C-alpha positions as CSV (number, residue, x, y, z in Angstrom):
1,M,-42.2,8.3,-13.9
2,A,-43.0,8.2,-10.2
3,K,-42.9,4.4,-10.1
4,G,-39.3,4.4,-11.6
5,S,-38.3,7.1,-9.1
6,S,-39.7,5.1,-6.2
7,L,-37.8,2.0,-7.5
8,S,-34.5,3.9,-7.6
9,R,-35.1,5.2,-4.1
10,S,-35.7,1.7,-2.7
11,I,-32.6,0.4,-4.5
12,N,-30.5,3.3,-3.3
13,A,-31.8,2.8,0.3
14,F,-30.8,-0.9,0.1
15,Y,-27.2,0.1,-0.8
16,V,-27.0,2.9,1.8
17,E,-28.3,0.6,4.6
18,W,-25.9,-2.1,3.6
19,S,-23.1,0.4,3.5
20,A,-24.1,1.6,7.0
21,I,-23.8,-2.0,8.3
22,N,-20.2,-1.9,7.0
23,H,-19.5,1.5,8.7
24,Y,-19.5,3.1,5.2
25,L,-16.3,1.2,4.3
26,S,-15.6,-1.0,1.3
27,S,-14.7,-4.6,1.7
28,Y,-11.0,-3.7,1.1
29,E,-11.2,-0.9,3.8
30,C,-12.8,-3.3,6.2
31,E,-10.1,-5.9,5.6
32,K,-7.4,-3.4,5.9
33,N,-8.8,-2.1,9.2
34,G,-9.6,-5.5,10.7
35,I,-13.3,-5.0,10.6
36,P,-15.4,-7.9,9.5
37,Y,-17.2,-7.1,6.2
38,A,-20.9,-7.9,5.9
39,G,-21.2,-9.5,2.5
40,F,-24.4,-10.4,0.6
41,G,-24.7,-13.6,2.6
42,D,-24.7,-11.8,5.9
43,P,-28.1,-12.2,7.7
44,R,-28.5,-8.4,8.1
45,V,-28.0,-7.9,4.4
46,Q,-30.3,-10.8,3.6
47,K,-33.0,-9.1,5.7
48,L,-32.6,-5.9,3.6
49,W,-32.7,-8.0,0.4
50,K,-35.8,-9.8,1.5
51,G,-37.4,-6.4,2.1
52,L,-37.1,-5.5,-1.6
53,S,-39.8,-6.2,-4.1
54,G,-39.3,-8.7,-6.8
55,Q,-39.0,-5.9,-9.4
56,E,-36.3,-4.2,-7.3
57,K,-34.4,-7.4,-7.0
58,R,-34.6,-8.0,-10.7
59,E,-33.4,-4.5,-11.4
60,I,-30.3,-4.9,-9.1
61,M,-29.5,-8.2,-10.8
62,K,-30.0,-6.7,-14.2
63,R,-27.6,-3.8,-13.4
64,L,-25.0,-6.2,-12.1
65,G,-25.4,-8.7,-14.9
66,A,-26.5,-11.5,-12.5
67,K,-29.0,-14.1,-13.7
68,N,-30.0,-15.2,-10.3
69,E,-29.3,-14.7,-6.6
70,T,-26.5,-17.3,-6.5
71,E,-24.6,-15.3,-9.2
72,L,-25.4,-12.2,-7.2
73,Q,-23.9,-13.7,-4.1
74,N,-20.7,-14.6,-6.1
75,Y,-20.6,-11.0,-7.4
76,F,-20.6,-9.6,-3.9
77,T,-18.2,-12.1,-2.4
């Protein structure tokens, strides 16, 4: 149980940190307010992604229905 909880915390931290990069705004809100949106391909987001374990990456891709990182990039673009 603790391992699953730790996995969820790491995944949530990834999303929270990514959101912070975007000033807690969605891509739509960024566009509407003239703020550049940091998508999955942004180097800062990639740094966060690379900090995740393989299991965490697989879990995110599973949740989003992506088979690989390329599909994941398309999902977030």
